[in-house]
N, C-alpha and C positions, 0 to 999 in steps of 0.2 A: 504493500500500500504506500509506504514512504517513497519507494522508487517511482511509483506512478505520479505521486504529488511533485516530486523533484523534477521529473521530465516535463510536467505541465508548467511548472514555474519557469523552467529553462526555456520553454517555448514562448512564454508570454513576456518574460522580463525584457528581452530586447525591444519589444513593442513600446513599452513604457520609457525605456532609455532614449529611443529615437524621438518619441513625442516630447520628452523633456528637453532634448537638444533643440528641437524646433521651437519650443516655447522660449528657451534661452536666446535663440537667434532673434526672435521677435522682440524680446525685452531689450536686447542690445541694439535694436533698430538696424540689424544687418539686412533685413528684407522689408521692403515696402509692400503695401497692399497690391499695387500694380505688378510688382515682381512676383509675388506669390501667385497671382492669377495666371501670369505667363508660364511660370514653372509648372503649376498644376496642370495647365493645358498641355504642356510638353509630356508630362507623365502619362496623361490620359491618351494622347494622340500617338505617342511613340513608344514609351517604355512598356505600358501594359500590353499592347498587341504583341511585342516581342516576347514578353513573359508568357502569354497564352500560347504562342506558337512553340516556344522552347519546352514548356512543361508537357505538352502533348507529344511533340516530336521525340523527346528523350524518355518518355514513359516506357516502362517495361511491361509489355503486353503478354508476357509468357504465363501469367497466372490464369486460373480457370474462372471464367465468368459464368455464374449460375443464372440462366435466363429468368427464373422466377424472382431471383434477388434483384436483378436489374430492373424488372418491371415494378417490383415493390418499392425500391428506392426512388424511382422517378415518380411513381404515383404518390408516394408519401410527400415528396417535395412539393408537388402541385397542391396537395391537401393543405400543407402548412401555409403555403402562399395564399390559398383561398381563405383559410381561417383568419390569417392576418388582415387580408383585404376586408373581410366581413366585419371584423372588430374595428378597423379603421373607419369604415363607412358609417358605422353606428355610433362611434364615440369621438371621432376627431373631425372638427369642422373645417380646418385649414386643408385645402386640397394638396398643397405641396408637402405638408407634414405627413399626409397619408402615404404618399409614395415612399418617403424615407423610412417611415415606420414599417411598412409591409416588407421592404427590402431587408430591414434589420431582423425581422422574424425568421426568415428562411435562409439568408445568404451567409454562410459560415466561412471562417478562415481555414479552409481545408488544405490549401497549398502549404501554409506555414506549419500547421499543427498535425496534419494527418499522418504523414510518414514517420516523424520521430515518435509520436505517441504509440502508433501501431507497432513499430519495431520494438519499442521497449515493452509493450504489453504482450504481444503475441509472437515476437521473434521475426527472423528474416523471411520466413515462409508467408508472412502476412503482407509483404510489400508488393507482390504481384497483383493481388486483388485490389489493394489500396490504390496502386497506380492506375489501374483500369478504371475504377470508379471515380478517381480524381479527374481523369480525362473525359469522363461522361458527365459528371455532375457540375464541374466548374463552368463549362460552356453553357449548361442549362441555367446556372445561376445568372450568367450575364444576359442571356436571352430574356429571362423573366425580369431582370432588373431594367432592361431597356423598355420592355412592355409596361412595367409598373410605373417607372419614373415618367415615361412619356405620357401614359394614360392619365396620370394625376398631376400633370404639369400645369393644368388650368387651360381654359378655353375649349373650343370645340374639337372633338377628336375626328381626324380624317384617316380612315383605315389604310388607304394607299400611302399617305404620307408617313404613317407610323411604320408600315412595312418597309418603306425605303430607309427610314432611320434605323430600323433593326438591322437590315442587311448591310448598311454602311457604317454601323457602329465599329469603332476601332478594335474593341475586344472581340467582337463576333468575327471580324475579318481575320484577326490573329488566330483564333481558334479554328476557323475554317481552313486556313492555310496549313495549320498543323495536322488537322484531320486528313486533308488531301495528301500531304507528304507521307503520312503513315499508310494511308489506304493504297496509294500507288507506288509505294516502295521507293520514293524519291530520297536520294542520299545528298545531304547538304555538305559540300566540301568543308573541311576543317577550317580553312582560311576564312570562310564566311560564318561558320557555326560558332567559332570562338567569340567574335564581337557580339553576336546575337545573345549568347549565354551571359556575357558581361552586362549587356543592357538589361536583360531579364533579371539578373541578380540585383541590379540597382533599382528596379522599379518599386519594390516594397519599401526599402529604406527611404527613398526619395518621397514617396507618398506619405509616409509617417512623419517625416520632417516637416513637410508642407502642412500637414494636418495640425501638428503641434504648434506651428507658427501662426496658424489661422484660428486656433481655438481660443475662445473666451469663456472663462468660468461663469460669467454672467448668463451665458446661453444655457447653462445647466438649469438655472432657476426658471428660465422662460420655458424650457422643454421638459421639466422634471417628471411630470406625470407620464408623458409619452416615453421618456427614457426608461422609467421603471417598468412599464408594461412591455416595452420592446425587449429589454434585457430578460425579463421573466419569460417572455415568449420564446426567445432564442435559446436560453440555457435550461429552462424547465419544461415548458409545454411541448416544444418541438421534439427534443430527445425523448421525453416521456411518452408521447404518442408513438413515435417510431420504434422505440425499444419494446414497449408493451405489445404493439401489433406484431413486431418481428418475433418476439418470444412466443406469442400465441400461435404464430404460423410455423413454428418449429425451427427457426434459425438458431444455430448455436455456434460456438467457437468464433473463428475469425469473422464470418459475416455479421454476427450479432455485435461483436466488439466494434466493428467498423462503423456501425450505426451511431455509436457514441460520438465519433469525430465528424461524421457527415452531418448529423443533426444537432450535436451539442457543442461544436466548436464556437468560439466567439465570433462576432460580426466580422466580415471580410474587410481587409484594409482598403480594397478598391471601392467599397460601398460609399465611403466619404467622397472620394474623387469623382465618382459617377454622379452622386447627388449634387455636388458643387457644379459640375459641368452641365448637368441637365436641369438646372434651375429648381432643384428640390430643396428641402430644408437641410442644408449641409450641417448646421449646428446640431440638429437632432441626430443625424447620421454619425457625427463625431462623438457625441455623448454616448450613444449606444455602443460604438466601437470601443471606447475607452473603458466603460464600466462592465461591458460583457467580457472584455479581456481580463479585467481585474478579478471578477468573480468566477471566471471559468476554471481557474485552478481548483477551486473548491467543488464546483458542480461536476466537472469531469471526473475528479477523483471519487466523488460521491456515487456517480453512476457506475463507475468501474467496481467500487466496493460492493454495491448492492447486487449487481449481477454475478460477481464472483461468489458472493455468499449463497446465491441461488444455484451455483454450479453451472452457469450458462456458458462459461469459457474459462 
């Protein structure tokens, strides 16, 4: 149990360190609001697409994908998104806050936390299935995020315009390029792959620094209620539904343990960047990211302990 807690802390602590560095840069006036906007745009338009491509291209697909498990995870992701949308429509009046809230409920930091936690919890044999599901779920996160944030952007919805924005979203384009490269067996020469991997590695740190520099604690008070419900939805409701349903369906071992990080990981780092770029409530997205990351050390370990006690893995 202690080892699981330590690995969760080690996965989360760098997030807070980079956020604090960004806050320090803002306090020292090293970055202006205009500069933050430009850098954030570069992260969204350039770094994140490279990250999406590289994560899919470099994934190990040698693991065994259980068809029923794939259907279950995708279906559960849509269910959590639907429940978040229903709650937002019933309780949140501000349209832009609805989009950020819904995204916080279902979109997890699977890239950062998935592989290290599963390796520590279930060993090297868990990495194959984890990489496959990462390559499946992360693009779905982004497709749902574009639909959600665009749909709750305000104003009249035009289906054709929304479809165009989905297809031209930088993260979707990056994921599509990675899927095509894997599907058609395209080998990227090392001379090109190395800079791609370097840009991909810089995406998350850059996004966290920018978020820290853009974050105001006053925004927590303004969005406190929605932050609380968003964090509860991400860390308690979402994994609770997925793990209970998965257990009742007979999933055990690695597939069941993987549900903890797919549905119980804290909010994704890119959720703030997308919220900011798509005119959603970026302060709400930042608050959900920070506090879900903070409390996920406790909740992830709690889910692991509970299902270990039940003998599920």
